[in-house]
C-alpha positions in Angstrom: 99.9 81.8 108.7 98.7 84.8 110.4 100.8 86.3 113.3 99.1 86.3 116.7 98.6 90.2 116.3 96.4 89.6 113.3 99.1 90.8 110.8 98.6 88.7 107.6 102.4 87.7 107.1 101.1 84.2 105.9 98.9 85.7 103.1 100.6 86.0 99.6 99.4 89.5 99.2 101.4 92.2 97.8 104.9 93.3 98.7 103.6 96.6 100.0 101.4 94.7 102.4 104.2 92.5 103.6 106.3 95.5 104.3 103.7 97.2 106.1 103.1 94.0 108.3 106.7 93.5 108.8 107.3 97.1 109.9 104.5 97.1 112.3 105.4 93.7 113.9 109.3 93.8 113.7 110.3 97.5 113.7 110.8 97.8 117.4 113.1 94.6 117.7 114.8 95.2 114.4 115.5 98.9 115.4 117.0 97.7 118.7 119.1 95.0 117.3 120.5 97.5 114.7 121.1 100.3 117.1 123.6 98.1 118.9 125.4 97.2 115.8 125.7 100.8 114.6 127.2 102.0 117.9 123.8 103.8 118.8 124.1 105.8 115.5 120.1 106.6 115.3 120.4 108.0 111.6 122.4 104.9 110.6 120.1 102.8 112.2 117.0 104.3 110.6 118.8 103.9 107.3 119.6 100.2 107.8 116.0 99.5 109.0 114.8 101.2 105.8 117.1 99.3 103.5 116.2 96.0 104.9 112.4 96.7 104.4 113.2 97.7 101.0 115.0 94.2 100.5 112.1 92.6 101.9 110.0 94.3 99.5 112.2 93.3 96.6 112.0 89.7 97.8 108.4 89.6 98.9 107.4 86.8 96.3 110.3 84.5 97.7 110.0 85.1 101.4 108.8 82.4 103.9 105.9 84.1 105.7 106.5 82.2 108.9 107.2 85.2 111.5 110.1 83.2 113.0 111.9 82.9 109.6 111.0 86.5 108.9 112.5 87.8 112.0 115.7 85.8 111.4 115.8 86.8 107.8 115.4 90.5 108.6 118.0 90.5 111.3 120.4 88.7 109.1 119.8 91.1 106.2 120.3 94.2 108.6 123.6 92.7 110.1 124.9 92.3 106.5 123.9 95.9 105.5 125.9 97.2 108.7 128.9 95.0 107.9 128.9 96.4 104.3 128.5 100.0 105.8 131.4 99.6 108.2 133.7 98.2 105.3 132.6 101.2 103.2 133.5 103.6 106.0 136.8 101.9 106.5 137.7 102.0 102.8 136.6 105.7 102.3 139.2 108.3 102.9 138.7 110.4 106.1 136.3 113.1 105.7 137.6 116.7 106.2 135.7 120.0 106.6 135.8 122.4 103.6 137.2 125.8 104.7 137.0 127.6 101.4 134.0 129.9 101.4 133.5 129.4 97.6 133.1 125.6 97.9 130.1 124.5 96.3 127.7 121.8 97.9 126.7 119.2 95.7 123.1 118.6 95.4 121.6 115.3 97.3 120.5 113.1 94.4 119.3 110.2 96.8 115.5 111.0 96.4 116.1 111.0 92.4 118.1 107.8 92.7 115.5 106.1 94.7 112.8 107.1 92.4 114.8 105.8 89.6 115.3 102.5 91.2 111.3 102.4 92.0 110.7 103.2 88.5 112.9 100.5 87.0 111.5 98.0 89.4 107.9 98.8 88.5 108.6 99.0 84.7 110.2 95.6 85.2 107.0 94.3 86.5 104.8 95.7 83.8 103.6 93.4 81.0 105.5 93.1 77.7 102.7 95.2 76.1 102.8 98.0 78.7 106.6 98.1 78.5 106.5 98.2 74.7 104.1 101.2 74.4 106.2 102.9 77.2 109.4 102.3 75.2 107.7 103.3 71.9 106.1 106.8 73.3 108.6 108.0 76.1 111.9 106.3 75.0 111.7 106.7 71.4 109.5 109.9 71.4 106.9 108.6 68.9 103.3 109.8 68.8 100.6 107.6 69.6 99.9 107.0 65.7 103.5 106.1 65.1 103.7 103.7 68.2 100.6 102.1 66.9 102.0 101.6 63.5 105.3 100.3 64.9 103.7 97.8 67.3 100.7 96.9 64.8 97.9 97.8 67.2 95.3 100.3 67.4 96.0 103.9 68.5 93.1 103.5 71.3 95.0 100.3 72.4 98.3 102.4 72.6 96.6 105.2 74.6 95.0 102.9 77.1 98.2 101.0 77.7 100.1 104.1 78.1 97.5 105.5 80.5 97.4 102.3 82.6 101.3 102.0 82.7 101.7 105.5 83.8 99.0 105.2 86.5 101.1 102.2 87.8 104.4 104.1 88.0 102.6 107.1 89.5 101.1 104.9 92.4 104.5 103.4 93.0 106.1 106.7 93.3 103.6 108.1 95.6 104.0 105.0 97.8 107.7 105.6 98.2 107.6 109.4 99.0 
């Protein structure tokens, strides 16, 4: 069922289309709701809204597309994320400022970890044939010829499957940057 604004929430399109539709339709209400839960911490609110949409993307195939149900699902997920955040903050030791001038700042690995999550998710969605050639060529380090022998398929098939799998992976990474 399509929403009154014309956003296709009822369509069983891709997860990306759903998240885009959810963002455009519910961003304001979700942001306002979460802002109150985070004591008006804008950065944390943005993080919670983003994580909520990531979870919607991860569950796109099973979500009921009725806008009333989606709004309730999004609010519930966001509330749970905030509760988890409060619990984490209470369990973590109090942060103190470093006073030593030679203290080394650890690099932020958030982008790398998010990329790994996206890659793992996309690889999990690839067909068995594509996963097999990625495994043989990138994980095992085999040449196209060696992978073809191991898999019992022509070299050209290995090349095309690797090409298509990598194209899917690159597209997924571009969409999350």
